[in-house]
LUMDOVEX-511375 format. One line per 8 residues: number of its first residue (from 1); their letters; for each residue x, y, z of N, C-alpha, C, O. Coordinates in steps of 0.02 Angstrom, whole numbers. Example, Ala and Ser with C-alpha at 12.3 -4.5 7.8 and 13.67 -1.06 7.14 Angstrom:
// residues 2
1 = AS = 660:-284:390:615:-225:390:660:-165:390:712:-166:423 | 642:-112:354:684:-53:357:645:2:394:670:57:402
//
This chain:
// residues 299
1 = MNLFHLKY = 34:-63:-9:15:8:10:48:77:-6:89:100:34 | 34:107:-58:79:162:-67:58:226:-10:4:254:-11 | 124:245:49:91:281:90:83:359:59:39:396:83 | 124:382:11:69:443:-31:6:445:-29:-37:481:-3 | 7:378:-77:-81:372:-97:-135:385:-3:-178:426:11 | -108:335:37:-159:367:94:-145:435:124:-184:463:162 | -82:461:104:-86:532:120:-137:594:71:-167:646:82 | -123:544:9:-179:614:-34:-242:593:-21:-281:640:-30
9 = FIKLAELE = -278:525:1:-327:524:27:-351:554:103:-402:574:131 | -303:547:114:-320:597:187:-331:665:166:-390:681:163 | -294:704:153:-279:765:114:-360:773:82:-403:810:106 | -368:735:31:-437:736:-23:-513:724:46:-567:754:48 | -490:679:86:-547:672:131:-577:731:169:-637:744:175 | -507:776:200:-517:833:237:-563:888:200:-611:918:224 | -532:894:126:-558:951:85:-616:927:67:-664:960:87 | -629:867:28:-687:865:-20:-691:886:-65:-745:885:-94
17 = HYTKAAKE = -625:919:-98:-638:931:-161:-570:928:-200:-522:952:-172 | -560:899:-265:-513:878:-289:-456:929:-303:-398:924:-283 | -482:979:-340:-440:1042:-364:-414:1076:-325:-369:1115:-341 | -444:1068:-240:-423:1111:-191:-358:1054:-140:-315:1075:-102 | -370:989:-156:-333:947:-121:-269:954:-187:-215:983:-179 | -284:932:-230:-216:924:-275:-169:1000:-265:-108:1005:-259 | -215:1049:-265:-150:1123:-273:-130:1115:-213:-71:1129:-207 | -171:1087:-137:-99:1085:-72:-55:1031:-76:-1:1031:-47
25 = LNITQPSL = -75:987:-111:-25:928:-107:35:931:-165:84:894:-168 | 16:986:-212:80:999:-274:67:971:-317:108:990:-359 | 29:930:-344:12:874:-395:-43:892:-432:-84:933:-412 | -46:868:-473:-106:880:-530:-188:832:-510:-202:784:-473 | -216:866:-547:-299:822:-517:-300:779:-555:-342:738:-535 | -267:755:-623:-278:671:-639:-229:630:-600:-240:569:-600 | -179:651:-569:-126:614:-516:-162:612:-448:-167:561:-414 | -177:647:-439:-236:648:-374:-293:584:-390:-297:537:-351
33 = SHAIASLE = -332:586:-444:-386:539:-456:-363:484:-482:-402:441:-500 | -296:477:-489:-286:398:-513:-250:363:-463:-241:302:-465 | -221:414:-401:-203:374:-341:-260:352:-305:-261:298:-275 | -316:399:-306:-352:364:-257:-399:309:-294:-439:280:-257 | -398:294:-359:-427:263:-385:-393:207:-395:-429:160:-412 | -328:194:-389:-276:139:-372:-303:117:-302:-327:60:-295 | -299:163:-248:-314:138:-164:-399:102:-169:-420:50:-143 | -419:131:-195:-489:84:-186:-504:25:-225:-544:-17:-205
41 = EEINVKLF = -465:20:-294:-435:-46:-320:-405:-109:-281:-414:-170:-281 | -357:-51:-239:-322:-106:-189:-345:-140:-145:-329:-198:-134 | -396:-101:-108:-432:-110:-40:-501:-144:-76:-529:-185:-39 | -529:-135:-138:-598:-157:-135:-638:-118:-120:-698:-130:-129 | -619:-64:-95:-700:-45:-67:-700:49:-97:-646:77:-107 | -762:81:-106:-769:144:-127:-767:190:-85:-812:191:-43 | -721:237:-83:-706:278:-41:-747:337:-38:-774:359:13 | -750:361:-92:-786:439:-108:-857:416:-162:-866:373:-205
49 = EKKGRNII = -893:464:-133:-968:463:-200:-962:554:-186:-937:593:-145 | -1006:557:-256:-996:635:-267:-1066:661:-240:-1111:621:-230 | -1075:739:-228:-1116:779:-189:-1115:816:-220:-1058:839:-223 | -1165:854:-266:-1172:906:-307:-1081:905:-350:-1058:858:-382 | -1047:973:-335:-986:977:-356:-916:950:-336:-862:949:-365 | -937:927:-274:-880:913:-240:-908:833:-193:-967:813:-190 | -863:807:-170:-854:724:-168:-871:738:-89:-871:794:-62 | -886:670:-56:-904:659:17:-866:593:21:-849:559:-28
57 = LTKTGNIF = -855:578:88:-850:495:93:-915:458:118:-959:470:159 | -902:410:77:-933:349:85:-933:330:157:-881:338:189 | -1000:298:195:-970:278:263:-934:228:274:-925:212:333 | -899:182:214:-851:139:225:-779:188:224:-727:172:252 | -790:240:192:-713:272:178:-702:320:232:-647:344:247 | -784:337:275:-766:378:334:-727:325:375:-675:344:402 | -750:249:385:-725:232:434:-634:232:441:-594:242:486 | -629:214:366:-538:192:335:-522:252:349:-473:250:386
65 = FNIIKAAV = -550:343:331:-520:381:344:-488:379:428:-428:389:441 | -533:366:471:-526:386:537:-454:329:574:-418:342:622 | -453:278:537:-411:238:551:-335:248:524:-285:240:558 | -335:267:455:-280:282:429:-237:359:439:-178:371:426 | -285:403:466:-264:466:475:-218:438:547:-159:453:551 | -251:400:598:-204:406:660:-143:349:621:-84:366:627 | -153:300:593:-94:272:563:-56:295:540:-2:273:561 | -51:331:503:-18:378:451:33:445:504:91:462:491
73 = TNIDDAVD = -19:477:570:12:514:597:67:480:643:116:509:666 | 47:404:654:109:383:706:159:357:650:216:372:666 | 157:330:601:214:331:548:262:384:526:321:377:511 | 212:455:527:273:502:540:295:520:596:345:554:606 | 263:502:629:292:531:725:360:473:732:414:488:758 | 347:421:708:394:378:711:460:383:676:515:369:700 | 444:411:600:498:428:547:540:489:599:597:478:619 | 514:535:610:530:585:645:581:564:715:631:596:734
81 = YVQKINAG = 555:510:741:580:515:816:659:460:791:709:463:826 | 658:425:743:723:396:724:753:454:685:814:455:695 | 735:495:649:799:526:614:815:579:671:866:610:657 | 784:599:733:804:630:777:878:596:812:937:612:818 | 830:539:829:902:497:864:946:486:826:1000:495:855 | 956:461:742:1001:464:717:1034:524:715:1093:519:698 | 1016:573:727:1051:652:732:1076:654:804:1090:708:828 | 1082:603:836:1115:625:906:1068:649:954:1089:669:1009
89 = DGLINIGF = 979:650:933:946:673:990:931:620:1017:963:573:994 | 874:599:1079:839:551:1107:847:557:1180:871:604:1210 | 824:505:1203:808:487:1272:845:431:1296:842:374:1273 | 879:450:1345:938:412:1388:892:372:1466:879:409:1513 | 877:313:1468:855:287:1531:917:266:1569:956:223:1550 | 923:303:1629:977:290:1662:964:276:1743:942:320:1780 | 981:208:1765:953:194:1840:1036:202:1863:1085:199:1826 | 1033:215:1943:1084:230:1962:1077:209:2059:1028:180:2082
97 = LRTLGVSS = 1121:224:2089:1125:218:2164:1100:263:2191:1130:316:2184 | 1041:266:2229:1020:319:2279:1081:381:2309:1067:441:2307 | 1141:358:2334:1172:409:2349:1198:435:2308:1222:489:2325 | 1208:415:2239:1228:482:2181:1186:515:2157:1199:560:2117 | 1134:503:2175:1070:543:2149:1055:617:2169:1026:656:2131 | 1073:630:2219:1061:693:2249:1107:766:2213:1086:824:2206 | 1179:734:2195:1220:796:2180:1237:760:2115:1217:792:2066 | 1276:688:2099:1332:660:2056:1291:668:1976:1295:711:1932
105 = IPTLCRKF = 1259:615:1982:1200:610:1921:1177:677:1878:1192:698:1822 | 1131:701:1935:1109:758:1906:1164:797:1873:1171:808:1813 | 1198:814:1915:1263:877:1891:1288:853:1824:1284:891:1775 | 1318:779:1818:1339:744:1764:1306:755:1697:1339:774:1649 | 1229:743:1692:1188:747:1640:1173:806:1623:1152:813:1565 | 1177:853:1657:1168:943:1664:1230:955:1610:1225:984:1556 | 1269:934:1628:1349:939:1607:1340:925:1524:1355:965:1479 | 1313:860:1517:1309:821:1449:1270:855:1397:1289:867:1341
113 = KEDNKDKE = 1206:869:1425:1156:933:1383:1193:989:1371:1205:999:1311 | 1217:1036:1417:1260:1086:1413:1317:1065:1358:1331:1109:1318 | 1345:1016:1353:1408:1024:1298:1372:995:1220:1401:994:1165 | 1301:973:1237:1257:948:1175:1194:993:1133:1140:978:1107 | 1236:1061:1142:1169:1123:1143:1128:1105:1064:1069:1120:1051 | 1166:1077:1028:1130:1072:960:1091:1014:952:1066:996:899 | 1087:988:1002:1047:908:1030:981:915:1078:977:950:1129 | 936:878:1053:878:893:1089:888:827:1128:860:779:1101
121 = INFNFYNG = 918:814:1180:937:766:1249:895:768:1270:861:819:1263 | 867:703:1317:813:701:1376:838:652:1408:880:618:1378 | 819:632:1485:831:589:1516:763:547:1571:714:571:1599 | 781:502:1568:745:444:1629:755:438:1677:789:387:1679 | 747:463:1745:803:430:1802:761:385:1843:700:384:1855 | 809:349:1859:771:268:1888:832:262:1955:891:255:1939 | 811:265:2031:864:228:2073:842:166:2098:785:146:2096 | 899:134:2123:867:65:2146:943:24:2179:998:45:2162
129 = FSERLIAG = 938:-13:2209:995:-65:2234:1058:-101:2179:1026:-112:2128 | 1113:-118:2170:1136:-129:2142:1096:-200:2077:1084:-200:2017 | 1086:-247:2129:1056:-306:2091:1006:-276:2037:1012:-285:1976 | 953:-235:2070:905:-226:2023:923:-169:1982:890:-161:1931 | 973:-126:1996:993:-105:1928:1010:-132:1867:990:-119:1810 | 1067:-187:1898:1093:-238:1836:1042:-283:1813:1055:-303:1756 | 991:-306:1836:938:-349:1812:904:-293:1767:895:-318:1711 | 884:-236:1768:849:-177:1744:882:-162:1669:851:-150:1617
137 = LKSGEYDV = 959:-167:1677:1003:-174:1615:994:-208:1568:984:-188:1511 | 997:-274:1590:988:-330:1548:933:-335:1501:936:-350:1442 | 855:-312:1556:810:-342:1520:787:-269:1492:729:-251:1487 | 848:-230:1475:837:-162:1438:786:-120:1444:759:-98:1393 | 761:-99:1520:723:-45:1564:780:2:1567:762:61:1573 | 832:-5:1565:894:53:1568:936:44:1514:944:-13:1494 | 970:102:1480:1023:99:1420:1093:106:1487:1146:77:1473 | 1090:141:1550:1152:121:1563:1133:140:1643:1090:181:1656
145 = VFTSKINS = 1171:103:1693:1175:104:1755:1241:134:1781:1296:135:1755 | 1220:160:1842:1296:190:1891:1286:150:1956:1243:165:1998 | 1328:96:1961:1317:54:2013:1383:13:2059:1440:29:2042 | 1378:-18:2093:1436:-75:2099:1410:-105:2069:1354:-107:2043 | 1485:-156:2074:1475:-215:2053:1474:-290:2072:1519:-322:2101 | 1420:-311:2052:1399:-359:2114:1419:-435:2064:1382:-477:2089 | 1445:-456:2027:1492:-515:1999:1501:-504:1928:1495:-450:1901 | 1518:-561:1899:1541:-545:1843:1500:-561:1799:1466:-608:1820
153 = DESIEYVP = 1486:-545:1745:1446:-548:1681:1463:-531:1633:1467:-471:1624 | 1485:-589:1567:1519:-564:1509:1467:-520:1485:1504:-473:1468 | 1412:-501:1473:1372:-471:1426:1373:-416:1469:1324:-384:1452 | 1394:-393:1503:1427:-315:1535:1474:-297:1527:1522:-333:1515 | 1473:-215:1532:1561:-193:1526:1551:-148:1580:1507:-106:1574 | 1598:-151:1651:1609:-121:1684:1658:-51:1673:1716:-59:1655 | 1629:18:1684:1705:58:1679:1713:94:1748:1682:146:1758 | 1755:65:1795:1787:97:1859:1757:194:1861:1792:233:1828
161 = LGKQELLL = 1719:212:1884:1709:302:1880:1742:330:1966:1778:379:1971 | 1727:298:2008:1747:333:2081:1769:297:2120:1781:240:2099 | 1782:309:2182:1778:267:2240:1772:294:2304:1777:355:2313 | 1759:249:2355:1725:283:2418:1752:215:2469:1734:157:2471 | 1810:256:2513:1826:240:2578:1781:192:2607:1723:211:2599 | 1785:141:2636:1731:99:2661:1762:106:2752:1813:82:2776 | 1703:154:2791:1726:161:2867:1687:118:2907:1645:83:2880 | 1698:116:2987:1650:100:3041:1617:159:3047:1645:213:3047
169 = ITPKNHEL = 1546:148:3053:1515:196:3109:1492:163:3165:1485:103:3178 | 1478:239:3209:1470:187:3284:1423:241:3303:1430:298:3280 | 1362:221:3356:1329:284:3402:1376:327:3417:1434:311:3402 | 1364:392:3450:1412:440:3470:1432:396:3549:1488:393:3573 | 1382:371:3574:1398:336:3655:1436:278:3634:1472:261:3681 | 1443:249:3594:1485:184:3583:1557:202:3617:1588:254:3626 | 1567:135:3630:1632:123:3669:1704:117:3624:1761:116:3647 | 1688:114:3565:1730:111:3509:1741:190:3498:1799:210:3493
177 = SDRNTVSL = 1690:235:3494:1684:299:3483:1736:358:3478:1735:411:3447 | 1785:326:3524:1849:370:3542:1929:356:3516:1985:381:3526 | 1896:296:3473:1953:270:3433:1978:304:3358:1930:342:3348 | 2009:309:3319:2033:327:3266:2043:273:3219:2025:277:3160 | 2070:225:3243:2078:155:3197:2059:105:3233:2070:98:3293 | 2025:59:3188:2004:-24:3233:2022:-55:3183:2031:-37:3125 | 2032:-121:3219:2044:-183:3164:1975:-224:3159:1933:-227:3204 | 1969:-259:3089:1900:-300:3098:1894:-344:3150:1836:-351:3171
185 = EEILKYDF = 1936:-377:3177:1936:-418:3229:1913:-372:3281:1874:-411:3309 | 1908:-330:3306:1885:-279:3369:1812:-266:3353:1776:-249:3400 | 1778:-273:3279:1707:-251:3258:1670:-315:3287:1610:-305:3296 | 1695:-385:3306:1658:-432:3288:1607:-443:3362:1554:-473:3357 | 1628:-421:3417:1591:-439:3468:1535:-372:3487:1515:-357:3543 | 1522:-348:3436:1457:-284:3449:1408:-305:3381:1426:-323:3325 | 1334:-295:3409:1290:-287:3363:1322:-260:3291:1372:-224:3287 | 1284:-285:3235:1314:-254:3170:1256:-241:3128:1211:-282:3123
193 = VGFQKNTG = 1255:-195:3102:1187:-177:3062:1220:-177:2981:1253:-135:2950 | 1195:-241:2966:1225:-245:2892:1206:-242:2829:1157:-205:2831 | 1214:-260:2771:1171:-258:2699:1147:-307:2685:1189:-351:2691 | 1074:-336:2660:1045:-384:2629:1078:-401:2587:1094:-361:2543 | 1098:-468:2588:1134:-504:2512:1119:-487:2454:1167:-490:2416 | 1067:-469:2430:1062:-449:2361:1088:-384:2358:1062:-356:2310 | 1137:-340:2394:1140:-283:2356:1226:-290:2351:1259:-328:2387 | 1246:-258:2315:1310:-239:2292:1367:-221:2365:1417:-254:2378
201 = LNNIIMPN = 1352:-188:2388:1376:-166:2477:1388:-228:2510:1447:-239:2526 | 1335:-282:2528:1364:-332:2545:1415:-368:2523:1460:-394:2556 | 1407:-367:2457:1479:-419:2437:1530:-388:2424:1576:-418:2395 | 1538:-314:2442:1598:-278:2451:1630:-285:2508:1691:-289:2508 | 1583:-287:2578:1599:-280:2637:1618:-357:2655:1677:-371:2667 | 1573:-402:2656:1583:-472:2675:1641:-500:2646:1658:-548:2680 | 1675:-493:2601:1723:-532:2594:1784:-505:2638:1826:-550:2644 | 1793:-473:2655:1847:-429:2686:1854:-483:2768:1904:-508:2793
209 = FAKIKKYP = 1782:-484:2792:1788:-535:2849:1799:-607:2822:1823:-646:2863 | 1789:-629:2766:1782:-682:2745:1888:-704:2745:1909:-761:2743 | 1921:-656:2746:1981:-652:2740:2035:-676:2817:2090:-701:2829 | 1980:-651:2850:2018:-675:2933:1958:-729:2958:1956:-742:3018 | 1922:-753:2925:1878:-799:2938:1852:-809:2991:1856:-858:3029 | 1809:-739:2996:1779:-719:3061:1717:-670:3030:1728:-629:2985 | 1659:-678:3058:1598:-623:3028:1558:-596:3094:1550:-626:3146 | 1537:-537:3078:1502:-499:3133:1459:-534:3152:1457:-590:3126
217 = HIKYTAEE = 1413:-517:3197:1349:-525:3224:1291:-496:3202:1267:-461:3247 | 1250:-495:3141:1213:-451:3104:1154:-476:3135:1126:-531:3142 | 1144:-416:3153:1061:-421:3200:1003:-379:3160:944:-385:3175 | 1026:-338:3110:994:-282:3067:1019:-284:3003:1079:-278:2991 | 966:-294:2952:1001:-286:2885:942:-226:2861:888:-210:2886 | 981:-198:2799:937:-148:2759:972:-162:2683:1019:-197:2667 | 922:-113:2640:982:-121:2583:1002:-62:2553:1011:-58:2492 | 1011:-6:2601:1033:38:2577:1081:83:2604:1061:97:2661
225 = DQVVAGLV = 1141:117:2591:1175:147:2643:1156:198:2696:1173:203:2755 | 1112:235:2655:1080:284:2719:1034:262:2756:1010:303:2795 | 1015:215:2758:947:171:2806:999:136:2857:984:140:2916 | 1058:101:2841:1091:63:2877:1127:137:2930:1127:132:2991 | 1154:201:2895:1194:249:2944:1146:254:2976:1159:243:3036 | 1063:275:2961:1014:292:3012:1007:255:3070:988:275:3125 | 1031:177:3046:992:134:3114:1041:132:3164:1037:108:3220 | 1103:169:3130:1172:147:3174:1167:228:3230:1177:234:3291
233 = AQGFGISI = 1150:274:3180:1138:331:3239:1073:324:3288:1070:359:3338 | 1036:290:3275:1007:277:3317:1009:226:3369:960:207:3401 | 1080:199:3376:1090:138:3411:1067:73:3411:1059:37:3460 | 1056:57:3338:1045:-14:3339:1116:-64:3306:1110:-114:3271 | 1168:-37:3324:1200:-65:3299:1271:-33:3281:1272:28:3276 | 1330:-68:3270:1375:-26:3238:1380:-55:3150:1351:-107:3134 | 1423:-14:3094:1417:-61:3033:1476:-16:2984:1507:32:3007 | 1482:-35:2930:1525:-16:2882:1494:-7:2836:1469:-50:2800
241 = VPDMPILE = 1491:55:2830:1459:89:2739:1514:142:2710:1560:166:2745 | 1505:154:2652:1565:208:2631:1565:277:2641:1511:306:2638 | 1607:302:2651:1612:371:2675:1571:422:2607:1585:435:2549 | 1514:438:2657:1480:486:2608:1443:551:2655:1429:556:2714 | 1435:592:2599:1423:660:2641:1369:647:2699:1380:669:2756 | 1307:609:2685:1252:618:2743:1283:584:2810:1240:580:2855 | 1343:560:2827:1357:547:2871:1376:609:2928:1365:605:2988 | 1397:649:2903:1411:730:2925:1337:747:2955:1342:767:3013
249 = SLDLNKIH = 1288:745:2937:1242:756:2981:1205:722:3024:1157:750:3051 | 1221:657:3035:1202:600:3080:1230:604:3137:1281:638:3134 | 1216:579:3201:1238:570:3255:1277:508:3267:1256:457:3295 | 1339:518:3243:1383:446:3240:1446:467:3230:1454:524:3209 | 1504:422:3243:1548:443:3232:1595:393:3160:1583:335:3144 | 1631:426:3140:1682:388:3083:1761:369:3103:1803:402:3134 | 1764:300:3074:1821:261:3117:1854:231:3055:1829:190:3016 | 1917:261:3052:1967:212:2999:1962:138:3014:1942:114:3068
257 = IEDIEQNR = 1983:100:2956:1978:8:2967:2053:5:2954:2078:38:2909 | 2086:-32:2990:2157:-50:2962:2164:-92:2923:2219:-95:2895 | 2115:-136:2906:2128:-200:2873:2083:-211:2826:2069:-267:2805 | 2052:-145:2802:2007:-169:2755:2032:-180:2707:2091:-164:2713 | 2018:-207:2641:2078:-214:2589:2026:-189:2534:2056:-163:2487 | 1963:-190:2529:1924:-163:2483:1889:-80:2504:1877:-54:2558 | 1881:-59:2441:1837:23:2446:1776:7:2401:1779:-43:2365 | 1725:44:2402:1662:47:2363:1675:81:2306:1669:142:2313
265 = IFYLAYLK = 1695:61:2245:1701:73:2184:1641:98:2131:1607:48:2116 | 1624:138:2109:1547:156:2073:1572:118:1990:1630:115:1967 | 1527:100:1967:1551:104:1893:1501:107:1844:1446:81:1851 | 1521:146:1784:1472:138:1726:1460:74:1700:1509:39:1686 | 1399:50:1691:1382:-18:1660:1342:-4:1602:1306:44:1591 | 1356:-68:1559:1325:-57:1487:1329:-116:1469:1373:-155:1488 | 1264:-136:1413:1282:-210:1402:1336:-193:1329:1342:-141:1297 | 1368:-252:1321:1431:-240:1280:1410:-246:1208:1448:-229:1163
273 = DPVNIPVV = 1336:-275:1193:1333:-275:1130:1341:-207:1089:1363:-157:1117 | 1326:-209:1037:1323:-133:990:1277:-99:1017:1223:-128:1012 | 1274:-28:1056:1239:21:1066:1218:32:1001:1259:49:959 | 1154:24:985:1136:69:920:1093:120:919:1054:137:875 | 1107:151:989:1054:224:987:1116:263:985:1151:250:1035 | 1143:306:946:1181:359:945:1197:405:1008:1255:413:1026 | 1136:436:1044:1145:457:1101:1171:424:1161:1216:445:1198 | 1136:368:1167:1165:314:1227:1241:307:1215:1279:308:1263
281 = YEFIKYVS = 1267:299:1144:1350:275:1128:1383:345:1146:1440:345:1169 | 1345:412:1135:1384:474:1159:1395:483:1229:1447:506:1253 | 1342:462:1265:1340:489:1338:1391:428:1376:1425:434:1427 | 1383:374:1334:1427:308:1368:1512:329:1353:1557:321:1394 | 1520:352:1293:1584:393:1290:1611:439:1331:1663:434:1364 | 1563:500:1327:1566:564:1391:1590:529:1447:1648:534:1465 | 1537:481:1483:1554:471:1551:1626:440:1554:1670:450:1597 | 1628:403:1506:1722:351:1524:1765:394:1504:1821:375:1519
289 = NYKLSKYI = 1765:446:1474:1808:499:1471:1824:542:1524:1882:552:1542 | 1775:568:1549:1756:592:1617:1794:573:1681:1831:604:1720 | 1766:493:1678:1765:452:1742:1747:470:1789:1761:440:1841 | 1709:529:1789:1648:564:1835:1693:598:1897:1674:621:1951 | 1742:593:1875:1807:635:1939:1784:705:1933:1798:736:1984 | 1755:738:1890:1722:810:1908:1655:799:1939:1623:850:1955 | 1631:742:1950:1546:748:1966:1549:719:2036:1532:749:2087 | 1571:662:2034:1556:603:2100:1621:622:2156:1683:626:2152
297 = KTY = 1579:628:2198:1632:650:2255:1649:587:2280:1607:544:2294 | 1714:578:2288:1756:524:2328:1788:553:2392:1814:606:2406 | 1771:481:2433:1813:509:2485:1839:440:2533:1875:449:2582
//
């Protein structure tokens, strides 16, 4: 079915006059008549009937008009959309850890837009913990995610962007609160607020205890580092968390850990399959080159 013939049909249906429609379409009246005749022959339906010196839609033609007008509009919108994408415009779906959402990711995305003012670039923002972000990346829900690395997956490319030191945090009145440093061994006898097993931080923190073949007494767990810090501040136990700005506003102490071997590393993660959307590819290059050093505060 010829798309131009459909557009000719729509214009003729709107104007109900061959001469006026042909003029607006910038074609001859015989060409328009031939196109409509071809369309009617193809679908085996009479679309117009004469009414005086004009023409009007038949009952069936009116039904066809309503359906085809919506369909052609969708086609035009789709063509416009992919042309914008091909030109570097488009929408990027970004998933990120909540701790990056206050300043780091908004700042980065604003900078990317400012450096690409000639393009129409928009974002959808989503936050969650690492396992959920990776699952969303693999399902196609997100184009890129900013996350911890929770496992090795050959289908995903991880680009390290920045790191945060892991610290012990305690309530203000805790017996370790006056210490500048502690060892992992000294932590073991206290109630511990841990991270749930499906989180990236659990996979970062627990291997440190595995190396000394001893584990803390985990009495409470949560998914997010801000929640863990809040529980510690209210006396639910002690914990190990990344050094992050929110700690400064809570009633707790930060203590360096002597024998911890891992820090929290933030990664840009994306699928290794070729990225077919130019704006996503450009964003990945942009972030990888900057390493987020300008935008992610590391401690």
